[in-house]
VEXDREN-2710 file (C-alpha; in Angstrom, 1 decimal):
% VEXDREN-2710
k/r/px/py/pz
1/MET/-26.9/-37.8/-8.2
2/ASN/-24.7/-35.3/-9.8
3/GLN/-21.6/-36.7/-11.6
4/ILE/-18.2/-35.0/-11.8
5/GLY/-15.0/-35.8/-13.6
6/ASN/-11.9/-33.9/-14.7
7/THR/-12.2/-30.2/-15.0
8/PRO/-11.8/-28.7/-18.5
9/VAL/-8.4/-27.2/-19.2
10/TYR/-7.9/-23.8/-20.9
11/MET/-6.2/-24.0/-24.3
12/PRO/-3.5/-21.4/-24.7
13/THR/-2.1/-19.5/-27.7
14/VAL/1.5/-20.7/-28.0
15/LEU/4.0/-17.9/-28.1
16/ARG/7.3/-18.6/-29.8
17/GLN/10.5/-16.7/-30.5
18/PRO/10.2/-15.7/-34.2
19/MET/13.8/-16.5/-35.2
20/THR/14.3/-19.7/-33.3
21/GLY/10.8/-21.0/-32.7
22/LYS/11.6/-21.5/-29.0
23/LEU/8.6/-21.6/-26.7
24/ILE/8.5/-18.4/-24.8
25/GLY/5.0/-18.2/-23.3
26/HIS/1.4/-19.2/-23.3
27/ALA/-1.4/-16.6/-23.8
28/TYR/-5.0/-16.7/-22.8
29/LYS/-8.1/-14.5/-23.0
30/ILE/-10.3/-15.2/-20.0
31/TYR/-13.8/-13.7/-19.6
32/ALA/-15.8/-13.1/-16.4
33/SER/-19.5/-13.2/-17.1
34/GLU/-22.9/-13.9/-15.6
35/PHE/-24.9/-17.0/-16.7
36/GLN/-27.1/-19.9/-15.4
37/GLN/-25.5/-23.2/-14.4
38/GLN/-26.9/-26.6/-13.3
39/ILE/-25.4/-26.9/-9.8
40/LEU/-28.3/-28.7/-8.2
41/PRO/-29.5/-32.1/-9.5
42/SER/-31.4/-31.9/-12.8
43/GLY/-35.0/-30.8/-12.3
44/LEU/-34.3/-28.5/-9.3
45/GLY/-33.7/-25.4/-11.4
46/THR/-30.5/-23.7/-12.6
47/THR/-28.5/-21.2/-10.6
48/LYS/-27.3/-17.7/-11.6
49/VAL/-23.5/-17.5/-11.2
50/PHE/-20.5/-15.4/-12.1
51/GLY/-17.9/-17.6/-13.8
52/TYR/-14.7/-17.6/-15.8
53/GLY/-14.6/-18.8/-19.4
54/GLY/-12.1/-19.3/-22.2
55/MET/-11.1/-21.7/-25.0
56/ILE/-10.8/-25.4/-24.2
57/GLN/-10.4/-28.5/-26.2
58/ASP/-13.7/-30.4/-26.7
59/LEU/-13.0/-34.0/-25.4
60/HIS/-15.3/-35.5/-28.0
61/THR/-14.4/-33.6/-31.2
62/GLY/-10.9/-32.4/-30.3
63/ARG/-11.9/-28.9/-31.5
64/SER/-11.3/-25.7/-29.7
65/VAL/-14.5/-24.3/-28.2
66/TYR/-15.5/-21.6/-25.7
67/TYR/-16.5/-22.9/-22.3
68/ARG/-17.4/-21.1/-19.1
69/SER/-18.2/-22.4/-15.7
70/ALA/-18.3/-21.7/-12.0
71/PRO/-15.7/-22.6/-10.8
72/GLY/-13.8/-21.9/-14.0
73/PRO/-11.7/-24.2/-16.1
74/THR/-8.1/-25.1/-15.1
75/PHE/-4.9/-23.4/-16.1
76/GLU/-2.1/-25.9/-16.9
77/ALA/1.2/-24.0/-16.7
78/ILE/4.8/-25.2/-17.1
79/ARG/7.5/-24.1/-14.7
80/GLY/9.7/-21.5/-16.3
81/ILE/7.2/-20.7/-19.2
82/PRO/5.4/-17.4/-18.6
83/VAL/1.7/-17.2/-18.8
84/HIS/0.1/-14.1/-20.3
85/VAL/-3.6/-13.5/-19.4
86/GLN/-5.9/-10.9/-20.6
87/TRP/-8.8/-10.8/-18.1
88/ILE/-12.0/-9.4/-19.6
89/ASN/-14.9/-8.2/-17.4
90/ASN/-18.2/-8.9/-19.1
91/ILE/-20.3/-8.7/-16.0
92/ALA/-22.5/-5.7/-16.7
93/GLY/-24.4/-6.0/-13.4
94/PRO/-26.2/-5.4/-11.2
95/HIS/-24.7/-7.6/-8.6
96/PHE/-27.2/-10.2/-7.4
97/LEU/-25.7/-10.6/-3.9
98/PRO/-25.8/-7.9/-1.1
99/VAL/-23.1/-5.3/-1.5
100/ASP/-22.5/-3.5/1.8
101/PRO/-21.6/0.1/1.1
102/THR/-20.7/0.8/4.8
103/LEU/-17.5/-1.3/4.4
104/ASP/-14.2/-0.1/2.9
105/TRP/-15.0/-1.4/-0.6
106/ALA/-14.3/-0.8/-4.4
107/ASN/-17.3/1.6/-4.8
108/PRO/-17.1/2.2/-8.6
109/ASN/-20.1/4.6/-8.5
110/ALA/-18.8/6.7/-5.6
111/VAL/-21.7/5.9/-3.3
112/SER/-21.7/8.0/-0.2
113/VAL/-21.4/5.9/3.0
114/PRO/-25.0/5.5/4.1
115/LEU/-26.2/6.1/7.6
116/PRO/-28.9/4.1/9.5
117/PRO/-31.7/3.2/9.2
118/PHE/-30.7/0.9/6.3
119/PRO/-33.1/-0.6/3.9
120/SER/-33.3/-4.4/3.7
121/PHE/-31.8/-6.4/0.9
122/PRO/-33.2/-6.6/-1.7
123/PRO/-33.1/-3.9/-2.9
124/GLY/-30.3/-2.6/-0.6
125/TYR/-28.6/0.3/-2.4
126/PRO/-29.2/0.0/-6.2
127/LEU/-26.2/2.3/-7.0
128/ALA/-23.9/0.1/-5.0
129/GLN/-25.2/-3.0/-6.8
130/LYS/-25.1/-1.3/-10.3
131/SER/-21.6/-2.2/-11.4
132/VAL/-19.5/-5.3/-10.7
133/PRO/-15.8/-4.7/-10.3
134/ILE/-13.4/-7.6/-10.5
135/VAL/-9.6/-8.1/-10.0
136/PRO/-8.2/-11.7/-10.3
137/HIS/-5.5/-12.9/-7.9
138/LEU/-3.4/-16.0/-8.5
139/HIS/-3.3/-17.3/-5.0
140/GLY/0.1/-18.6/-4.0
141/GLY/1.7/-17.1/-7.1
142/GLU/5.1/-15.5/-7.1
143/ASN/4.3/-12.5/-9.3
144/PRO/5.0/-8.8/-9.8
145/SER/2.5/-6.7/-7.8
146/TYR/1.1/-5.2/-11.0
147/TYR/-0.3/-8.7/-11.7
148/ASP/-1.1/-9.8/-8.2
149/GLY/-4.7/-8.7/-7.9
150/TYR/-4.2/-5.9/-5.5
151/PRO/-7.7/-5.3/-3.9
152/ASP/-7.9/-1.6/-5.1
153/ALA/-6.7/-2.4/-8.6
154/TRP/-10.2/-3.5/-9.9
155/TRP/-12.0/-2.6/-13.0
156/THR/-15.6/-2.8/-14.3
157/ALA/-17.2/-3.8/-17.6
158/ASP/-18.0/-0.1/-18.3
159/GLY/-14.4/1.1/-17.9
160/LYS/-14.2/2.3/-14.3
161/THR/-10.9/1.5/-12.5
162/GLY/-9.8/1.6/-8.9
163/MET/-6.2/2.8/-9.4
164/ALA/-4.3/4.8/-12.0
165/PHE/-2.1/1.8/-12.9
166/THR/-4.8/-0.8/-13.0
167/THR/-4.1/-3.4/-15.8
168/ASN/-6.1/-6.4/-17.0
169/ASN/-3.1/-7.8/-18.8
170/TYR/-1.2/-10.1/-16.4
171/ILE/2.1/-12.0/-16.7
172/PHE/2.8/-14.9/-14.4
173/PRO/6.5/-16.0/-14.6
174/ASN/5.8/-19.5/-13.1
175/VAL/9.4/-19.7/-11.6
176/GLN/8.2/-21.5/-8.4
177/GLN/8.0/-25.2/-7.7
178/SER/5.4/-27.4/-9.4
179/THR/2.2/-27.2/-7.3
180/THR/-1.5/-26.5/-7.1
181/LEU/-2.4/-22.8/-7.0
182/TRP/-5.8/-21.2/-7.5
183/TYR/-7.2/-18.1/-9.1
184/HIS/-10.0/-16.1/-7.6
185/ASP/-11.5/-12.6/-7.4
186/HIS/-9.9/-10.2/-4.9
187/THR/-11.9/-7.0/-5.2
188/MET/-11.9/-4.7/-2.2
189/GLY/-14.8/-5.3/0.1
190/ILE/-16.7/-7.7/-2.1
191/THR/-14.3/-10.7/-2.3
192/ARG/-16.8/-12.8/-0.4
193/LEU/-19.6/-12.0/-2.9
194/ASN/-17.6/-12.5/-6.1
195/ASN/-16.1/-15.8/-4.9
196/TYR/-19.4/-17.0/-3.6
197/ALA/-20.9/-16.2/-7.0
198/GLY/-18.4/-18.4/-8.7
199/LEU/-15.2/-16.5/-9.6
200/THR/-12.7/-19.2/-8.7
201/GLY/-10.6/-21.9/-10.4
202/ILE/-7.5/-24.1/-10.3
203/TYR/-4.1/-23.2/-11.6
204/VAL/-1.5/-26.1/-11.8
205/ILE/2.2/-25.5/-12.3
206/ARG/4.0/-28.6/-13.7
207/GLU/7.7/-29.4/-13.9
208/MET/8.9/-30.7/-17.2
209/ASN/11.4/-33.0/-15.6
210/ASP/9.6/-33.7/-12.4
211/PRO/11.4/-36.8/-10.8
212/ILE/8.3/-37.6/-8.6
213/ALA/5.7/-37.5/-11.4
214/SER/6.4/-41.0/-12.6
215/PHE/5.4/-42.4/-9.2
216/LEU/2.0/-40.6/-9.3
217/PRO/-1.4/-41.2/-10.9
218/SER/-1.9/-39.1/-14.0
219/GLY/-4.4/-38.5/-16.8
220/GLU/-7.9/-39.5/-15.8
221/ASN/-6.6/-40.6/-12.4
222/GLU/-5.5/-37.1/-11.5
223/ILE/-8.5/-34.9/-10.5
224/SER/-8.9/-31.5/-8.9
225/LEU/-11.6/-31.2/-6.2
226/ILE/-12.8/-27.7/-5.4
227/ILE/-14.8/-28.0/-2.2
228/GLN/-17.3/-25.1/-1.4
229/ASP/-20.4/-24.7/0.7
230/ARG/-23.5/-23.1/-0.7
231/SER/-27.2/-22.4/0.2
232/PHE/-30.0/-22.1/-2.3
233/HIS/-33.5/-20.7/-2.6
234/ALA/-36.3/-23.0/-3.7
235/ASP/-36.0/-21.8/-7.3
236/GLY/-32.3/-22.8/-7.4
237/SER/-30.8/-19.3/-7.0
238/LEU/-28.0/-18.8/-4.5
239/TYR/-28.8/-17.7/-1.0
240/TYR/-26.4/-15.5/0.9
241/ASP/-27.3/-14.1/4.3
242/PRO/-28.5/-10.5/3.7
243/VAL/-28.4/-9.4/7.3
244/GLY/-25.3/-8.6/9.3
245/ALA/-24.6/-9.5/12.9
246/ASN/-24.7/-5.8/13.7
247/PRO/-27.3/-4.5/11.2
248/SER/-27.3/-1.0/12.6
249/ILE/-23.6/-0.6/11.7
250/HIS/-23.0/-3.0/8.7
251/PRO/-26.4/-4.0/7.4
252/TYR/-25.5/-6.8/4.9
253/VAL/-22.2/-8.5/6.0
254/PRO/-22.4/-11.5/8.3
255/PRO/-19.4/-12.4/10.6
256/GLU/-18.9/-15.5/8.5
257/PHE/-21.1/-17.4/6.0
258/PHE/-21.8/-21.1/6.2
259/GLY/-23.9/-22.8/3.5
260/ASN/-26.1/-25.8/4.2
261/THR/-25.0/-27.9/1.2
262/ILE/-21.6/-28.9/-0.1
263/MET/-20.6/-28.3/-3.7
264/VAL/-17.6/-30.0/-5.4
265/ASN/-16.5/-28.7/-8.8
266/GLY/-19.7/-26.8/-9.3
267/LYS/-22.1/-29.7/-8.4
268/VAL/-23.9/-30.3/-5.1
269/TRP/-23.0/-33.6/-3.3
270/PRO/-21.7/-35.3/-6.4
271/ASN/-20.5/-38.7/-7.2
272/LEU/-17.2/-39.6/-8.9
273/ASN/-16.8/-43.0/-10.5
274/VAL/-13.3/-44.5/-9.8
275/LYS/-11.6/-47.6/-11.0
276/PRO/-9.9/-50.0/-8.5
277/GLN/-6.7/-48.0/-8.8
278/GLN/-4.9/-45.1/-7.0
279/TYR/-6.0/-41.6/-7.7
280/ARG/-4.3/-38.2/-7.1
281/PHE/-6.6/-35.5/-5.9
282/ARG/-5.6/-31.8/-5.8
283/VAL/-8.0/-30.7/-3.1
284/LEU/-8.8/-27.0/-2.6
285/ASN/-11.0/-25.6/0.2
286/GLY/-12.6/-22.8/-1.8
287/SER/-15.3/-21.9/0.8
288/ASN/-15.8/-18.5/2.2
289/ALA/-15.3/-19.5/5.8
290/ARG/-16.0/-23.2/6.4
291/PHE/-13.1/-25.5/7.5
292/TYR/-13.2/-29.2/6.6
293/HIS/-12.0/-32.1/8.7
294/LEU/-11.9/-34.8/6.0
295/HIS/-11.9/-38.6/6.4
296/LEU/-13.1/-41.5/4.4
297/SER/-16.3/-43.4/5.5
298/ASN/-14.5/-46.8/5.2
299/GLN/-11.7/-45.5/7.5
300/HIS/-9.0/-46.1/4.9
301/LYS/-5.9/-44.0/5.2
302/PHE/-4.6/-41.9/2.5
303/ILE/-1.3/-40.2/1.7
304/GLN/-0.6/-36.4/1.4
305/ILE/2.3/-35.6/-0.9
306/GLY/2.0/-31.9/-1.3
307/SER/0.7/-28.7/0.3
308/ASP/0.2/-25.1/-0.9
309/GLY/3.7/-24.5/-2.4
310/GLY/4.8/-27.9/-3.7
311/TYR/5.7/-31.4/-2.6
312/LEU/6.1/-32.2/1.1
313/PRO/9.6/-33.3/2.2
314/GLN/8.2/-36.8/2.7
315/PRO/4.9/-38.5/2.1
316/ALA/2.5/-38.2/5.1
317/GLU/0.1/-41.1/5.8
318/LEU/-3.1/-39.7/7.3
319/SER/-6.4/-40.9/8.7
320/SER/-7.9/-37.4/8.4
321/LEU/-7.1/-34.0/7.1
322/MET/-8.0/-30.6/8.4
323/ILE/-8.1/-28.0/5.6
324/ALA/-8.9/-24.3/6.0
325/PRO/-10.3/-21.9/3.4
326/ALA/-7.7/-21.3/0.7
327/GLU/-5.4/-24.2/1.7
328/ARG/-4.6/-26.9/-0.9
329/ALA/-3.7/-30.6/-0.2
330/ASP/-2.3/-33.0/-2.8
331/ILE/-3.4/-36.4/-1.7
332/LEU/-3.4/-40.0/-3.0
333/ILE/-6.3/-42.4/-2.3
334/ASP/-6.0/-46.1/-3.2
335/PHE/-9.2/-47.8/-4.3
336/SER/-7.5/-50.9/-5.6
337/SER/-8.6/-53.2/-2.8
338/LEU/-12.3/-52.3/-3.2
339/ALA/-14.8/-54.4/-5.2
340/PRO/-16.8/-52.8/-8.0
341/GLY/-20.0/-51.3/-6.7
342/THR/-18.4/-50.2/-3.4
343/THR/-19.2/-46.6/-2.4
344/VAL/-17.0/-44.5/-0.2
345/ILE/-18.1/-41.1/1.2
346/LEU/-15.7/-38.3/1.8
347/MET/-16.8/-37.1/5.3
348/ASN/-16.4/-33.8/7.2
349/THR/-16.5/-33.3/11.0
350/ALA/-15.3/-29.8/11.4
351/ASN/-17.3/-27.4/13.5
352/ALA/-18.5/-24.1/12.0
353/PRO/-17.1/-21.6/12.9
354/PHE/-14.0/-23.6/13.7
355/PRO/-13.1/-24.7/16.3
356/ASN/-15.9/-23.8/18.7
357/GLY/-19.0/-23.6/16.5
358/ALA/-21.8/-25.9/15.6
359/THR/-21.1/-29.6/14.9
360/ALA/-21.3/-30.7/11.3
361/ASP/-24.6/-32.4/10.6
362/PRO/-23.7/-35.9/9.3
363/GLU/-26.7/-35.9/7.0
364/THR/-25.8/-32.6/5.2
365/VAL/-22.5/-30.7/5.6
366/GLY/-20.9/-33.7/7.2
367/GLN/-20.8/-35.3/3.7
368/ILE/-18.7/-33.9/0.9
369/MET/-19.0/-36.3/-2.0
370/GLN/-19.2/-40.0/-3.0
371/PHE/-16.7/-42.2/-4.7
372/THR/-18.2/-45.3/-6.6
373/VAL/-15.8/-48.1/-7.6
374/ILE/-16.6/-49.3/-11.1
375/ASN/-15.2/-52.1/-13.2
376/GLY/-11.7/-51.6/-14.4
377/SER/-8.2/-53.0/-14.3
378/VAL/-6.9/-53.5/-10.7
379/ILE/-3.7/-51.5/-10.6
380/PRO/-1.8/-51.4/-7.2
381/SER/-0.2/-48.2/-6.2
382/LYS/3.5/-47.6/-6.7
383/ILE/5.9/-47.3/-3.8
384/MET/6.6/-43.6/-3.3
385/PRO/10.1/-42.3/-2.8
386/THR/11.0/-41.6/0.8
387/VAL/12.1/-38.0/-0.1
388/LEU/9.9/-35.8/-2.2
389/ASN/11.3/-32.3/-1.7
390/ASN/14.3/-30.8/0.0
391/ILE/13.1/-28.0/2.3
392/PRO/15.9/-25.6/3.3
393/LYS/16.7/-24.6/6.9
394/LEU/16.1/-20.8/7.0
395/LYS/17.7/-18.5/9.5
396/PRO/15.7/-15.4/10.4
397/THR/17.4/-12.0/11.0
398/LYS/14.3/-10.3/12.4
399/THR/11.2/-11.2/14.4
400/ARG/7.8/-9.4/14.3
401/THR/5.1/-9.9/16.9
402/LEU/1.6/-9.3/15.4
403/THR/-1.9/-9.9/16.8
404/LEU/-5.3/-11.0/15.6
405/PHE/-7.9/-9.0/17.6
406/GLU/-11.7/-9.1/17.4
407/GLN/-13.8/-6.0/18.1
408/GLU/-17.2/-6.8/19.6
409/GLY/-20.3/-5.0/18.4
410/PRO/-23.6/-4.6/20.1
411/ASN/-24.9/-8.0/18.8
412/GLY/-21.7/-9.9/18.2
413/PRO/-18.4/-9.6/16.3
414/LEU/-18.1/-6.3/14.5
415/LYS/-14.7/-6.7/12.8
416/VAL/-11.5/-8.6/13.2
417/THR/-8.2/-6.8/12.8
418/LEU/-4.6/-7.7/12.0
419/ASP/-2.4/-6.1/14.6
420/GLY/-5.3/-3.9/15.7
421/GLN/-5.2/-1.8/12.5
422/LEU/-7.5/-1.0/9.7
423/TRP/-6.9/-1.4/6.0
424/GLY/-6.4/2.3/5.4
425/ASN/-3.6/2.7/8.0
426/PRO/-0.1/3.5/6.8
427/VAL/1.9/0.3/5.7
428/SER/3.6/-1.2/8.8
429/GLU/4.9/-4.5/7.3
430/LEU/7.9/-3.3/5.2
431/PRO/10.3/-6.2/4.9
432/GLN/13.4/-5.9/2.7
433/ALA/13.9/-8.1/-0.3
434/GLY/16.5/-10.9/0.4
435/THR/15.8/-11.0/4.2
436/THR/14.2/-13.7/6.3
437/GLU/11.8/-12.9/9.1
438/ASP/10.0/-14.8/11.8
439/TRP/6.4/-13.6/12.2
440/GLN/5.0/-14.5/15.7
441/VAL/1.2/-14.1/15.3
442/VAL/-0.7/-14.0/18.6
443/ASN/-4.3/-15.0/18.2
444/LEU/-6.5/-13.1/20.7
445/THR/-9.8/-14.3/19.1
446/THR/-11.9/-17.5/19.6
447/ASP/-11.6/-18.5/15.9
448/THR/-8.9/-20.3/13.9
449/HIS/-7.9/-17.9/11.1
450/PRO/-6.3/-19.0/7.9
451/ILE/-3.7/-16.3/7.4
452/HIS/-2.4/-15.8/3.9
453/LEU/0.6/-13.8/2.6
454/HIS/0.8/-12.8/-1.0
455/LEU/4.0/-13.3/-3.0
456/ILE/5.7/-15.7/-0.6
457/GLN/5.7/-19.4/0.2
458/PHE/6.8/-19.6/3.9
459/LEU/7.5/-22.3/6.4
460/LEU/5.6/-23.1/9.7
461/VAL/8.0/-23.0/12.6
462/SER/5.8/-23.8/15.6
463/ARG/2.5/-23.2/17.5
464/GLN/2.6/-22.6/21.2
465/LYS/-0.1/-22.1/23.9
466/PHE/0.0/-18.8/25.8
467/ARG/-2.0/-16.9/28.5
468/SER/-4.4/-15.2/26.1
469/ASP/-6.5/-13.3/28.7
470/ASP/-3.4/-11.9/30.4
471/TYR/-1.8/-10.9/27.1
472/VAL/-4.9/-9.1/25.7
473/ARG/-5.4/-7.3/29.0
474/ASP/-1.8/-6.0/28.9
475/TRP/-1.9/-5.3/25.2
476/LEU/-5.0/-3.1/25.6
477/LYS/-3.5/-1.4/28.6
478/ILE/-0.3/-0.5/26.7
479/ASN/-2.3/0.7/23.7
480/GLN/-5.2/2.3/25.7
481/THR/-7.4/4.7/23.8
482/THR/-10.3/6.9/24.8
483/THR/-12.6/3.9/24.2
484/PRO/-11.8/1.2/26.8
485/GLY/-11.4/-2.2/25.4
486/THR/-10.5/-1.2/21.9
487/PRO/-7.0/-0.8/20.3
488/PRO/-5.7/2.3/18.6
489/TYR/-7.0/1.5/15.2
490/PHE/-5.3/4.3/13.4
491/VAL/-1.7/3.7/14.6
492/LYS/0.5/0.6/14.8
493/PRO/0.1/-0.8/18.4
494/THR/2.9/-1.7/20.7
495/ALA/3.1/-5.5/21.2
496/PRO/4.4/-6.7/24.6
497/PRO/7.1/-9.4/24.3
498/ILE/5.3/-12.7/24.1
499/ASP/7.8/-14.9/25.9
500/PRO/6.6/-14.2/29.5
501/TYR/3.1/-15.4/28.5
502/LEU/4.0/-18.6/26.8
503/LEU/2.8/-22.0/28.2
504/GLY/4.5/-25.3/27.8
505/GLN/6.7/-26.1/24.8
506/PRO/6.4/-25.1/21.2
507/ILE/4.6/-27.6/19.0
508/SER/6.5/-28.5/15.8
509/PRO/4.7/-28.8/12.5
510/PRO/3.0/-32.2/11.8
511/PRO/4.4/-34.0/8.8
512/ASN/1.8/-32.6/6.4
513/GLU/2.6/-29.0/7.4
514/LYS/6.4/-29.3/6.9
515/GLY/6.3/-28.1/3.3
516/TRP/5.9/-24.7/1.7
517/LYS/2.8/-22.8/2.8
518/ASP/1.1/-19.6/1.7
519/THR/-1.9/-20.0/4.0
520/ILE/-1.7/-21.3/7.6
521/GLN/-4.2/-22.2/10.3
522/MET/-3.6/-19.9/13.4
523/ASN/-5.5/-21.4/16.3
524/PRO/-7.1/-19.5/19.3
525/GLY/-5.0/-19.4/22.4
526/GLU/-1.8/-20.0/20.4
527/VAL/1.1/-18.1/19.0
528/THR/1.8/-19.3/15.5
529/THR/5.4/-18.6/14.2
530/ILE/6.1/-18.7/10.5
531/ARG/9.5/-18.2/8.8
532/VAL/9.2/-15.9/5.8
533/ARG/12.0/-15.5/3.3
534/PHE/11.5/-12.5/1.0
535/THR/13.1/-14.1/-2.1
536/SER/12.0/-16.5/-4.8
537/GLN/11.1/-19.8/-3.4
538/ASP/14.5/-21.3/-4.3
539/GLY/16.3/-18.5/-2.3
540/SER/17.5/-16.6/-5.4
541/PRO/16.5/-12.9/-5.9
542/PHE/13.1/-12.3/-7.4
543/PRO/13.2/-12.2/-11.2
544/PHE/11.3/-8.9/-11.0
545/ASP/11.4/-5.9/-8.7
546/PRO/8.8/-6.6/-5.9
547/SER/9.1/-3.0/-4.7
548/LEU/7.4/-1.7/-7.8
549/GLY/3.6/-1.4/-8.4
550/PRO/0.8/-1.2/-5.9
551/GLY/2.3/-3.7/-3.5
552/TYR/1.0/-6.8/-1.8
553/VAL/-1.3/-7.7/1.1
554/TRP/-1.6/-10.2/3.9
555/HIS/-5.0/-11.2/5.3
556/CYS/-7.3/-13.7/6.8
557/HIS/-8.8/-16.0/4.2
558/MET/-12.2/-16.2/5.8
559/LEU/-13.7/-13.9/3.2
560/GLU/-16.1/-12.1/5.5
561/HIS/-13.2/-11.3/7.7
562/GLU/-11.0/-10.2/4.8
563/ASP/-13.8/-7.9/3.5
564/ASN/-14.3/-6.3/6.9
565/GLU/-10.8/-5.0/7.8
566/MET/-8.9/-8.3/8.4
567/MET/-6.4/-7.3/5.6
568/ARG/-3.3/-5.2/5.6
569/PRO/-0.9/-3.9/2.9
570/LEU/2.5/-5.5/2.6
571/LYS/5.3/-3.6/0.8
572/ILE/8.7/-5.1/-0.1
573/LEU/11.6/-2.7/0.1
574/PRO/14.4/-3.0/-2.4
END
């Protein structure tokens, strides 16, 4: 069985003020490249991937060595110390996964939008496959938009760029709370492919004087777990569905992709040896579209202490955890009562698509990984403080009502939209810096969507049932076009007030969703209200001008949805 442990950590170049020697930053050179990696158990062949690489410290020799992997090594940042990253694209191409040139995509070689009949993939359209554009995004990061990974701000290894002010030199201020972020590719129209190929990794922000850290496992007992699903050909190469649901319109993009194996930290169905002690796991759902409903096979409970944007207000004891694509959960699992040789399986029971899709096969995608208890000192867990974080009570000054709407094609879902609009429409979300808004998001689809806002950590206010069929009927009637049943894709629609359609009482956030979030599950048949303060996380003005640069985006983090119009620009006004 594959074994995993702690993920290698990038080593920075330390930047100091010349006169005083004061630490003023950490600098990195990070390379994106193509290589072979042993993901499947030894003997089953290696897998071609795209991955990130940079300098790390060799655990055996202590020397600085170059290391690359998919997912990539981990950034360890310190709150208040800026990180400077030079991202270098060494992926010469061609792309080995099916680029669909009928989508709104990066298109570095200016391929004309093809018309049917479409060739099968492979070969697809060789000119569309020829170059591999990338643009990294620090997910959950509070950063100037120049360094946010705007989808059109991509670049290629041979010097093509998507926008006039594209830069590969990023600066992350790291002024937000200590937490687990992640970095991943965000290129327009091929985010699903570049992430699936391996362009992901963890980014940890630590607080130098963190009052909670002394109560938590650390060192070898603190481990990041990047959970992803993958499928493979017999030779070990990655399989990605090359046929769309509506192949006469979009030939190569499926509605969602679900792999038939589970990969953790770049290894399929791995084992992690643990001592009879408590462990801290920084869990990331890095899958394209799969949700995970996690529980332990021995039915032991565990404690969640943090979510996307930092510590929860209080520890939350859980029997299970639902985690959507892009969400993070900081959890504690105590193995101190288990005898050496005991094995515990991390299980998954989430349907795919969620919530109304196929049941997770308990013999395959129903299992995530195995923990094996080995000999070691039995160390009982420490008693956690009752308060971990002080979450402010925010007061909104404006409410927006927005919709999630799915357009049906001849053979199934054709695209899903945010507020019935396409990516290329004029910007309609134009909040002013310093203000607080409630976003009421009305889900008119049958899927749960993980909705992500760039730049901001927000708070979940409530979820509430509503009369979905009545609302979509009236919404379409108000916004009627020449094509019955479709919204006016090229203008912002009018949203009927939601109050007359609401059912029952609003449902308050459960304890593990009461902290800062940048990605939130929005369920079908529900209105999800989030409270968004357009300031730094602590309520102070941004330490940069968020109105400058290409701007930000908000989108569904099911990557096939994001690549097929479920993304909209977000501009912050000064």
